[in-house]
C-alpha positions in Angstrom: -9.9 -23.9 -4.8 -8.4 -25.9 -7.8 -4.8 -24.9 -8.4 -4.9 -21.5 -10.0 -1.2 -23.0 -12.4 -3.2 -26.4 -13.3 -6.6 -24.3 -15.0 -4.4 -22.2 -16.8 -2.9 -24.4 -18.2 -6.3 -26.2 -18.9 -7.7 -23.1 -19.9 -4.5 -22.9 -21.9 -4.8 -25.5 -24.2 -8.4 -25.9 -24.8 -9.0 -22.4 -25.7 -5.7 -23.2 -28.3 -7.6 -26.5 -29.4 -11.1 -24.5 -29.9 -8.6 -21.5 -31.9 -7.4 -24.2 -34.4 -10.4 -25.2 -34.9 -11.8 -22.2 -35.5 -9.5 -21.2 -37.8 -10.1 -24.2 -39.9 -13.6 -22.8 -40.7 -13.1 -19.5 -40.7 -10.4 -19.1 -42.0 -8.2 -18.2 -38.8 -10.7 -16.1 -38.0 -10.6 -15.0 -34.5 -13.4 -12.8 -32.4 -12.2 -9.8 -31.3 -12.8 -10.9 -27.9 -11.2 -14.3 -27.3 -8.3 -14.6 -24.9 -5.8 -16.2 -27.1 -4.6 -15.2 -30.7 -2.9 -17.0 -32.9 0.6 -15.3 -34.6 2.3 -16.3 -37.6 3.8 -19.4 -36.3 0.1 -20.7 -35.1 1.4 -20.6 -31.5 -1.1 -18.6 -29.0 -0.5 -15.5 -27.3 -2.2 -13.8 -24.3 -4.3 -10.9 -24.8 -5.0 -8.6 -21.8 -7.7 -6.3 -22.2 -8.9 -3.2 -20.2 -10.8 -3.3 -17.5 -14.1 -1.3 -17.4 -15.5 -1.8 -14.2 -13.0 -1.1 -11.9 -15.1 -0.1 -8.9 -16.3 -4.1 -8.3 -12.6 -5.3 -8.7 -11.5 -2.6 -6.1 -14.2 -3.6 -3.7 -13.4 -7.2 -4.0 -10.0 -5.9 -3.3 -10.0 -3.5 -0.7 -11.9 -4.4 1.2 -10.6 -6.5 4.4 -12.4 -10.0 5.2 -14.6 -9.7 9.1 -13.7 -11.7 11.8 -12.1 -11.5 15.1 -9.4 -13.6 15.1 -8.5 -16.8 13.1 -6.0 -19.6 14.0 -3.7 -21.6 11.5 -1.8 -24.8 11.7 0.9 -25.2 9.6 4.0 -26.5 8.6 6.8 -24.6 7.7 10.2 -24.8 5.3 12.3 -22.5 5.1 15.0 -22.8 2.6 18.1 -20.0 3.6 21.2 -22.6 1.7 21.4 -23.7 5.7 19.5 -26.2 6.9 16.5 -26.0 8.5 14.2 -28.6 10.1 10.5 -28.3 9.3 8.7 -26.9 11.3 4.9 -27.2 12.9 3.5 -23.8 13.2 0.5 -22.4 15.1 -0.4 -18.8 14.1 -3.2 -16.9 15.8 -3.8 -13.3 14.6 -6.4 -11.0 16.5 -7.4 -8.6 14.1 -5.9 -5.0 14.2 -4.9 -6.7 17.9 -1.3 -9.0 17.1 -0.1 -11.8 15.5 0.9 -15.1 17.5 3.1 -17.2 15.6 4.5 -20.6 17.4 7.0 -23.1 16.2 7.7 -26.4 17.0 10.3 -28.9 15.6 9.8 -32.5 16.7 6.6 -31.7 19.2 9.4 -29.3 20.5 8.6 -25.6 20.8 11.6 -23.5 19.6 10.7 -20.1 19.0 7.9 -18.2 19.7 7.0 -14.7 18.3 4.1 -11.7 18.2 3.6 -9.0 16.4 1.8 -5.8 17.5 1.1 -2.7 16.0 4.0 -1.6 18.5 7.0 -3.8 16.7 7.6 -7.6 16.8 8.8 -9.5 19.8 10.1 -13.0 19.6 12.4 -15.8 21.0 14.3 -18.4 20.0 14.4 -21.2 22.7 17.2 -23.1 21.1 19.8 -20.6 20.9 18.8 -18.8 24.5 17.8 -15.3 22.8 14.6 -12.9 22.2 14.7 -9.4 20.1 12.3 -7.1 20.6 12.2 -4.6 18.3 10.0 -2.5 15.6 8.9 -3.3 12.3 12.7 -2.5 10.9 13.8 -6.6 11.9 10.7 -7.7 9.8 11.2 -5.1 7.1 15.5 -6.4 6.8 14.4 -9.7 6.6 12.0 -9.6 3.4 14.2 -6.7 1.6 11.9 -4.3 1.7 10.8 -0.8 4.0 6.9 -0.3 4.3 5.7 -3.6 6.4 4.5 -2.7 9.0 1.5 -4.7 12.1 -1.4 -4.5 9.0 0.6 -5.3 5.9 1.7 -8.4 8.0 -1.9 -9.1 8.8 -2.8 -9.2 5.2 0.5 -11.1 4.5 -0.9 -14.2 5.9 -4.4 -14.2 4.6 -3.7 -13.3 1.2 -5.3 -10.1 1.2 -3.9 -6.6 -1.0 -1.1 -5.6 1.2 0.7 -3.0 -0.8 -1.8 0.1 -2.0 -2.9 0.3 -5.2 -4.6 2.9 -7.0 -6.4 3.7 -10.4 -3.6 5.9 -11.8 -0.8 4.8 -11.3 -1.4 1.7 -12.0 -2.8 -0.7 -14.8 -5.4 -3.3 -15.1 -5.9 -5.7 -17.5 -7.3 -8.7 -17.2 -6.8 -12.0 -19.2 -7.8 -15.6 -19.8 -5.9 -16.5 -16.2 -7.5 -13.2 -14.3 -6.8 -9.5 -13.3 -3.4 -8.2 -13.8 -2.2 -5.0 -12.0 0.9 -3.1 -12.9 2.8 -0.2 -11.6 3.1 2.6 -15.2 5.5 4.8 -12.5 8.1 3.3 -10.0 6.1 3.2 -6.3 7.8 5.6 -4.4 8.2 4.8 -0.3 9.1 6.5 2.3 10.3 5.6 5.8 11.7 7.5 8.5 15.3 5.9 7.6 14.7 5.6 4.2 13.5 6.0 0.7 13.0 3.0 -2.2 11.0 2.8 -5.4 9.3 -0.6 -6.7 8.0 -1.9 -9.9 4.7 -3.9 -8.4 2.9 -6.7 -10.2 -0.6 -7.9 -8.5 -2.1 -11.3 -9.9 -5.1 -12.2 -9.3 -7.3 -14.6 -10.4 -10.9 -14.9 -12.0 -12.6 -14.5 -8.0 -10.7 -12.5 -7.1 -8.4 -14.0 -5.1 -4.6 -13.1 -4.7 -2.6 -14.8 -6.7 0.9 -13.2 -6.4 2.8 -9.7 -5.7 5.8 -9.3 -7.3 8.1 -6.4 -5.7 11.2 -5.3 -7.3 13.9 -2.3 -6.6 14.1 -0.7 -9.7 17.8 0.7 -7.9 19.3 -2.6 -6.5 18.8 -6.5 -6.9 16.4 -6.4 -4.1 13.3 -7.8 -5.3 10.4 -9.7 -3.0 7.5 -12.3 -4.4 4.4 -14.0 -2.7 2.4 -16.5 -4.1 -1.1 -17.8 -3.2 -2.3 -20.8 -4.2 -5.1 -23.6 -3.1 -8.3 -21.4 -1.8 -10.8 -22.5 -0.2 -14.1 -20.6 1.6 -14.2 -21.4 5.6 -16.6 -19.7 7.0 -17.1 -17.5 4.3 -14.2 -16.3 4.1 -11.7 -17.2 1.8 -8.2 -18.7 2.5 -5.3 -19.2 0.7 -3.4 -23.2 2.0 -0.1 -22.3 -0.2 1.5 -18.9 0.5 5.7 -19.0 -0.9 7.8 -16.3 0.2 10.3 -15.5 -2.3 13.2 -13.2 -1.2 16.0 -12.3 -4.1 18.9 -10.0 -3.5 21.9 -9.0 -1.0 19.7 -11.5 0.8 17.7 -14.5 -0.8 15.8 -17.0 0.8 12.5 -19.2 0.4 9.7 -19.7 2.6 6.7 -22.1 2.5 3.9 -22.7 4.0 1.0 -25.0 4.1 -1.5 -24.2 6.0 -3.5 -27.6 7.3 -6.2 -26.2 9.5 -8.4 -23.0 9.8 -9.7 -22.4 13.1 -12.0 -19.3 14.7 -12.0 -19.9 18.2 -10.2 -17.7 19.9 -6.9 -19.0 22.4 -4.0 -18.6 24.9 -1.7 -16.7 23.3 1.5 -16.8 25.9 4.9 -14.7 25.8 7.2 -14.6 28.4 11.4 -14.0 28.5 13.4 -16.0 30.3 15.5 -13.6 32.7 18.6 -15.5 31.0 18.2 -15.1 27.8 20.2 -12.9 25.9 19.2 -9.9 24.0 19.7 -9.2 20.4 20.6 -6.0 19.4 18.7 -5.2 15.3 21.2 -3.2 13.1 
């Protein structure tokens, strides 16, 4: 699928040209349902309109795709301010059961992990250490407090991973697609902390998720996840590019370039050598 940024730029250019031509012929009159209007400086502005058919929107963005397992071959680029080599990843998702990941650098396995509804296990073969934790580990990494197994699964395949509803969000449509924005701060309560977020989600005109922005209203913490280059494979739409931007007390970026999708079942070995040291998560 075409890159949504390029598509938006083309739509912007074409619509702007049409608007200027219409202005010359019709004394700058513009149809009420146009995606753009002109201000006094003749610069186009995006006009968002309320969505009337909300049922179709929620049906497309909330109903999960039907699959048993997905194998994703991916190139991973982690940017933390310190040097991290480019990694080749195999990500295997067995729906509702486990997410298994194997990371290689220069064809050598450097890390391996597995997530289940019960928690996360991971090992770093370079330092001979391992973790065995609940999802606090992942939440601390992403500067949020609500990630569980299902959210992780949805993040990896580009599905809506936060709760949205008609009463606390405003849904609008423009030339780019759909925008879902919280009109009240979203309070998320967990065992240890309560946090409030301002949430904005962007979708393409065909309901592909383009971006999710979560801003903690009381701290500098912010999480942005964007998706692009969607493709339909075995009737399931999947993103080839995923960008995770973490801002706040810990700032970093994780870039995934998904190069291949496969729906066959694979073995997912995971065991920790007795010589490895456990890292306690605090």
